[in-house]
Each structure stands twice: as C-alpha cells, then as structure tokens.
N, CA, C and O of each residue as an XYZ file, in Angstrom:
284
protein
N      26.581     84.337    -18.113
C      26.837     82.957    -18.468
C      28.094     82.904    -19.343
O      28.287     83.748    -20.218
N      28.931     81.917    -19.100
C      30.142     81.727    -19.907
C      29.828     80.852    -21.116
O      29.076     79.883    -21.009
N      30.405     81.196    -22.265
C      30.246     80.410    -23.484
C      30.928     79.052    -23.287
O      32.074     78.997    -22.842
N      30.228     77.951    -23.617
C      30.848     76.639    -23.446
C      31.973     76.363    -24.450
O      32.718     75.398    -24.279
N      32.108     77.181    -25.481
C      33.139     76.972    -26.506
C      34.400     77.791    -26.237
O      35.509     77.256    -26.254
N      34.224     79.103    -25.988
C      35.402     79.967    -25.833
C      35.601     80.474    -24.402
O      36.612     81.112    -24.109
N      34.656     80.198    -23.521
C      34.696     80.587    -22.107
C      34.576     82.087    -21.857
O      34.775     82.533    -20.727
N      34.249     82.891    -22.901
C      34.027     84.327    -22.700
C      32.595     84.551    -22.220
O      31.724     83.700    -22.403
N      32.367     85.707    -21.606
C      31.040     86.039    -21.092
C      30.063     86.242    -22.248
O      30.379     86.920    -23.226
N      28.877     85.650    -22.126
C      27.843     85.781    -23.154
C      26.932     86.960    -22.802
O      26.813     87.334    -21.635
N      26.301     87.532    -23.807
C      25.380     88.643    -23.618
C      23.958     88.100    -23.517
O      23.524     87.335    -24.378
N      23.233     88.491    -22.475
C      21.852     88.048    -22.297
C      20.923     88.870    -23.169
O      21.162     90.056    -23.396
N      19.877     88.249    -23.650
C      18.896     88.951    -24.467
C      17.746     88.022    -24.808
O      17.419     87.129    -24.026
N      17.121     88.219    -25.973
C      15.961     87.439    -26.388
C      16.038     87.095    -27.863
O      16.403     87.947    -28.673
N      15.704     85.872    -28.230
C      15.456     85.514    -29.617
C      13.999     85.860    -29.856
O      13.135     85.451    -29.081
N      13.710     86.601    -30.906
C      12.339     87.028    -31.119
C      12.021     87.244    -32.582
O      12.911     87.324    -33.429
N      10.747     87.336    -32.857
C      10.290     87.470    -34.229
C       8.964     88.198    -34.229
O       8.241     88.178    -33.233
N       8.636     88.845    -35.345
C       7.318     89.460    -35.463
C       6.257     88.404    -35.747
O       5.060     88.683    -35.678
N       6.698     87.196    -36.066
C       5.823     86.029    -36.224
C       6.309     84.977    -35.242
O       7.335     85.172    -34.591
N       5.596     83.871    -35.125
C       6.003     82.835    -34.181
C       7.402     82.318    -34.512
O       7.683     81.934    -35.647
N       8.256     82.316    -33.520
C       9.592     81.782    -33.671
C       9.481     80.262    -33.608
O       8.897     79.723    -32.668
N      10.027     79.580    -34.584
C       9.838     78.135    -34.662
C      11.153     77.417    -34.913
O      12.120     78.014    -35.386
N      11.180     76.123    -34.591
C      12.315     75.253    -34.876
C      11.795     74.041    -35.627
O      10.732     73.516    -35.297
N      12.518     73.600    -36.615
C      12.147     72.408    -37.372
C      13.411     71.827    -37.976
O      14.457     72.477    -37.967
N      13.328     70.598    -38.506
C      14.497     69.960    -39.112
C      14.711     70.409    -40.548
O      15.754     70.112    -41.130
N      13.751     71.118    -41.136
C      13.856     71.626    -42.502
C      13.586     73.122    -42.516
O      12.944     73.653    -41.609
N      14.082     73.808    -43.558
C      13.812     75.230    -43.719
C      12.361     75.398    -44.153
O      11.913     74.769    -45.112
N      11.633     76.248    -43.442
C      10.225     76.482    -43.736
C      10.082     77.795    -44.483
O      10.873     78.715    -44.273
N       9.082     77.898    -45.354
C       8.874     79.131    -46.101
C       7.432     79.591    -45.960
O       6.580     78.856    -45.462
N       7.169     80.814    -46.404
C       5.847     81.431    -46.321
C       5.353     81.414    -44.884
O       6.058     81.880    -43.989
N       4.171     80.892    -44.647
C       3.630     80.821    -43.293
C       4.325     79.678    -42.570
O       4.212     78.524    -42.984
N       5.032     79.977    -41.512
C       5.868     78.987    -40.829
C       5.011     78.147    -39.881
O       4.549     78.624    -38.845
N       4.813     76.890    -40.262
C       4.121     75.925    -39.410
C       5.044     74.715    -39.281
O       5.209     73.970    -40.246
N       5.646     74.505    -38.114
C       6.560     73.382    -37.962
C       5.824     72.052    -38.065
O       4.692     71.921    -37.599
N       6.475     71.070    -38.677
C       5.890     69.751    -38.868
C       6.116     68.878    -37.641
O       7.253     68.541    -37.312
N       5.029     68.514    -36.967
C       5.145     67.625    -35.812
C       5.606     66.239    -36.242
O       6.209     65.519    -35.446
N       5.332     65.850    -37.495
C       5.777     64.547    -38.013
C       7.303     64.440    -38.053
O       7.851     63.346    -37.917
N       7.997     65.579    -38.240
C       9.463     65.593    -38.282
C      10.057     66.032    -36.946
O      11.265     66.243    -36.843
N       9.217     66.170    -35.927
C       9.707     66.579    -34.607
C       9.753     68.074    -34.419
O      10.322     68.547    -33.435
N       9.163     68.850    -35.342
C       9.165     70.302    -35.230
C       8.218     70.784    -34.139
O       7.278     70.082    -33.767
N       8.472     71.995    -33.625
C       7.605     72.583    -32.608
C       7.785     74.088    -32.592
O       8.820     74.599    -33.021
N       6.772     74.809    -32.094
C       6.888     76.249    -31.904
C       7.754     76.502    -30.684
O       7.590     75.848    -29.654
N       8.661     77.433    -30.795
C       9.533     77.773    -29.684
C       8.809     78.715    -28.732
O       9.010     78.640    -27.520
N       7.963     79.608    -29.264
C       7.165     80.492    -28.435
C       5.845     79.810    -28.099
O       5.549     78.740    -28.630
N       5.049     80.419    -27.223
C       3.865     79.762    -26.684
C       2.658     79.738    -27.607
O       1.703     79.017    -27.316
N       2.647     80.472    -28.682
C       1.508     80.459    -29.591
C       1.466     81.703    -30.450
O       2.250     82.630    -30.248
N       0.548     81.729    -31.417
C       0.552     82.844    -32.367
C       0.084     84.163    -31.747
O       0.360     85.229    -32.297
N      -0.617     84.109    -30.616
C      -1.083     85.348    -29.984
C      -0.270     85.718    -28.742
O      -0.557     86.727    -28.097
N       0.728     84.922    -28.405
C       1.574     85.195    -27.247
C       2.766     86.056    -27.657
O       2.995     86.291    -28.843
N       3.520     86.522    -26.668
C       4.756     87.252    -26.970
C       5.685     86.330    -27.747
O       5.775     85.137    -27.456
N       6.368     86.884    -28.728
C       7.252     86.079    -29.566
C       8.706     86.348    -29.225
O       9.481     86.841    -30.045
N       9.053     86.008    -27.991
C      10.429     86.193    -27.544
C      10.763     85.132    -26.508
O       9.925     84.771    -25.681
N      11.992     84.637    -26.560
C      12.486     83.720    -25.541
C      13.830     84.236    -25.054
O      14.596     84.826    -25.816
N      14.107     84.009    -23.776
C      15.395     84.409    -23.221
C      16.497     83.581    -23.861
O      16.355     82.371    -24.039
N      17.590     84.238    -24.203
C      18.732     83.536    -24.801
C      20.008     84.314    -24.529
O      20.001     85.545    -24.496
N      21.090     83.599    -24.336
C      22.405     84.216    -24.210
C      23.121     84.077    -25.545
O      23.005     83.053    -26.217
N      23.875     85.131    -25.931
C      24.562     85.154    -27.218
C      26.048     85.357    -27.020
O      26.462     86.228    -26.256
N      26.860     84.552    -27.709
C      28.318     84.712    -27.707
C      28.711     85.402    -29.011
O      28.601     84.815    -30.088
N      29.162     86.630    -28.909
C      29.568     87.390    -30.085
C      30.805     86.776    -30.734
O      30.963     86.849    -31.953
N      31.674     86.178    -29.941
C      32.896     85.557    -30.447
C      32.592     84.328    -31.313
O      33.157     84.180    -32.397
N      31.706     83.452    -30.841
C      31.413     82.180    -31.517
C      30.162     82.237    -32.388
O      29.964     81.380    -33.250
N      29.316     83.249    -32.164
C      28.085     83.372    -32.939
C      27.026     82.345    -32.571
O      26.266     81.899    -33.431
N      26.971     81.966    -31.300
C      25.968     80.981    -30.881
C      24.994     81.586    -29.874
O      25.324     82.522    -29.146
N      23.794     81.027    -29.853
C      22.775     81.350    -28.867
C      22.584     80.140    -27.976
O      22.669     79.004    -28.442
N      22.326     80.374    -26.691
C      21.950     79.307    -25.772
C      20.680     79.740    -25.073
O      20.602     80.837    -24.518
N      19.675     78.861    -25.104
C      18.401     79.164    -24.487
C      17.843     77.913    -23.836
O      18.022     76.810    -24.352
N      17.177     78.072    -22.723
C      16.485     76.964    -22.060
C      14.999     77.210    -22.212
O      14.469     78.198    -21.703
N      14.326     76.310    -22.916
C      12.900     76.473    -23.167
C      12.110     76.108    -21.921
O      12.429     75.158    -21.206
N      11.053     76.909    -21.684
C      10.152     76.582    -20.577
C       9.244     75.444    -21.016
O       8.784     75.421    -22.158
N       8.986     74.507    -20.124
C       8.082     73.403    -20.454
C       6.663     73.926    -20.526
O       6.237     74.733    -19.699
N       5.935     73.452    -21.531
C       4.553     73.906    -21.732
C       3.606     73.137    -20.867
O       2.400     73.382    -20.902
C-alpha cells in the first residue's frame, strides 16, 4: 500500500497490545475501558480475543492505516 502523504510504500504488520487495544477521544489510564458516551470503542474483538489488527505503517511519516472489520 502507498502512503497517502508521501506516496512511499508502507510496511504491512499489526497494531497489537498485551491488553485490549482501544481508541477513545481522551487518554485512558490504568484499566483501559473506552467510554461509549464519548464515542469510544474497543479496536480488538474483546478481552479474550487476539489483540492485534492488521495495519500498514509508513516509516517516513510515522502513520498507521488500518481498516477495522465490522463486528
């Protein structure tokens, strides 16, 4: 995949964590539970599922691009 910013080839891999990988509008601490009230959600499928998602990384720009699977 080409980087949409610099047009160089991106490296394929996985965003992953030893705990659930999550996204939220605020920085979370301790036990990470995203707030559904603020639009937060778990990026991985659950606390007992694999904690990795496919993502492409641009070393030049320092960005990740990932397409989440619909649950």
